[in-house]
N, C-alpha and C positions, 0 to 999 in steps of 0.2 A: 919727240920723235922726228926725226927728219920727213921731209916728204917725199924724200928715196925710199927709206926704211918703208915710207906708210905705203908707196906705190907698191913696191916687193910685198907687204902684207895684205894690201886688196886682192891682188892679183894672185895671190896662193890662195885664196879662199873661192873655192868654187859654189855657187851657188845650187842650191839643193830645191827642189819645188817643196812646197810646203802642199803635205797632204790633208785634205778634210776627212771629216768622218764621213762625209758624203761620197767621197769615192770608194774607201775601204769597205762603208756598206753595202755602193753595189755590187764592188768585186767581189766581197760575199757570198750575195746574191747570184752571183753571176755562180762562184763556185759551187753555193747549193745547188743548183739548176743543173750545172753538170755534173753532181753526183749523184742528184736524183733520174737524170735519163741515165747515169752510169747501169743505178741499181736497177730503173725498168731493162735498161738491156741484160744485165745479169742472171734477172730473174725469170726472162723471155727464155734466155739460153738454159738455165737450169730444168725449167717445165719440159724444153725440147726436149735435155738429155733425158730426166723423170721418164718422160713416155719410150721414147726408143728403149730405154734398157726395159721398162714394161711390156713395149711390143718384142721385143726379144726373150724376153722369158715365154713368153707365152708361144710365141713360136718353139723354142726348146721344148717345151712340154707337150707342144702338140708331136713335135717330132718324133718324142720321145714314147710316146702312145701308141703312134703308129710302128716305133720300129717294133715296140713288144708284141702289138696284133701283130705283124709278120712273124715273129719268133714263135707265137703263140697258136697263128692260123696260116702262117704260108704254106703248107704240105697239102691246106684244103683243097684246092683244084686240084692236084697230084693223086687226093684218093677221090673225090669226087667222079675224078676221068675213068680208077678204076672200079666203082659201086657197080657198073654193068658187069663187069666181069666176075663180080660176087656171084651176081643175080644168075650168069649162067650155069656157075659153077653148083650153085643149089638146087638149079634145075636138073643137070645131072645125075645131083644126089638123088633125089626126089623121082626123077623117072625111071630111077631104076630100083629102088625101096620094093623090096616082096615080088618082084616080078623076073622070074628066073629064066624066061626066053630072052631076057636082053642078052645082047653078044659083045663081045670082048670090043670087037671091029667099030662100033656102033657107038660103045664110051668111047674110044681110042678118038674117033672121029672126031664128036665132040670137044674132048679132051683140043686135041688137034685145032678145034675152029677155037676156043677161049686162047689158046698160047696165040694164035697170029691176033686175034683181038689184042690182044696184051703188047704186043709187040709193034701194033701200029699205033696205041695210046702213047706208050714210050715216044716211040719215033716221035708225036707231036708236041711231048716235052720235049725235043731235041734228046734222048736218051738212046744210045746205040749200043751193042756189041760189038766187041772186036774177039778174033781169033788168035789162038796163041801157037796151037799146035806145028808146028814146024818152026815158031821164027825163035829167032835168037832171045835168051833168057834177058828182061830186063826190070829192073826192078821198080821203075817207075810202074810198069804197066801189072808186074807178076809178083806173086806171092809165091815160094819155092815151098810145099809143102814136103817133098821127097827127092831124093836124089837116087838114078838107077842108072846102072851100066849100063850102056848099049852100044851094039856093036855096028847098027846102024846109021848112028847118030853123031854127028861131029858133039865135042865137048858143048855144054851150055846152050844146047837146042832142049825147045821144047817139045816134049813126045807124049807130052797126058793131062789133060784140062779135066779139074773137079767139078770148077765151076766158074762159068766167062767174067770176061770180065765186062765192066761197062765207063764209057765217057757219057759226061752232061755237058755237051757243047764241046770244048776244049781242054775239058778238066775229066781225069779220072776220079769216078766215084766209087767205082769196088775193083779193086783189083783179082783177078784174074787167080784160082788156085791152081795150081799146077807144078805137075812132076819133070822133072829138068834131067841131060842125060849126063853122064859123069864121063 
């Protein structure tokens, strides 16, 4: 070979650094160390995830129990508020047993007192009645039981009320049972 060919040949060869086994071992140890760190981080995250999931499951179960108790015993406050009314009614019945001298007026007075007491208890629970007679029929408030001819009233006016309607806050909890003019 000529010297020109040799110089071209030697220029085309690149020198590659020779790796020793020691370099490979160090690199492998470094990778193993990084892998161990990543495994620890992963295990910590997995543990945290499992704990959060368990906490959420406990929270969900607790809320389900609370909701179940509310549905089961939710009306107990209203019942407790009305128990004194039941006691008053029993007193009226017991006061009239066998006594012929009890007047209708005194019984009616006792019933009126009880009715007033019930009304106050309902108001404390935000339950109020609404008047319907003379109002325009509204299906959101009234249940029409009958329709009557009326020369005195316009059409679709409530002319008679069989049962009062009641609202609790802004919701109708019982529609009024009414007669509507035709």
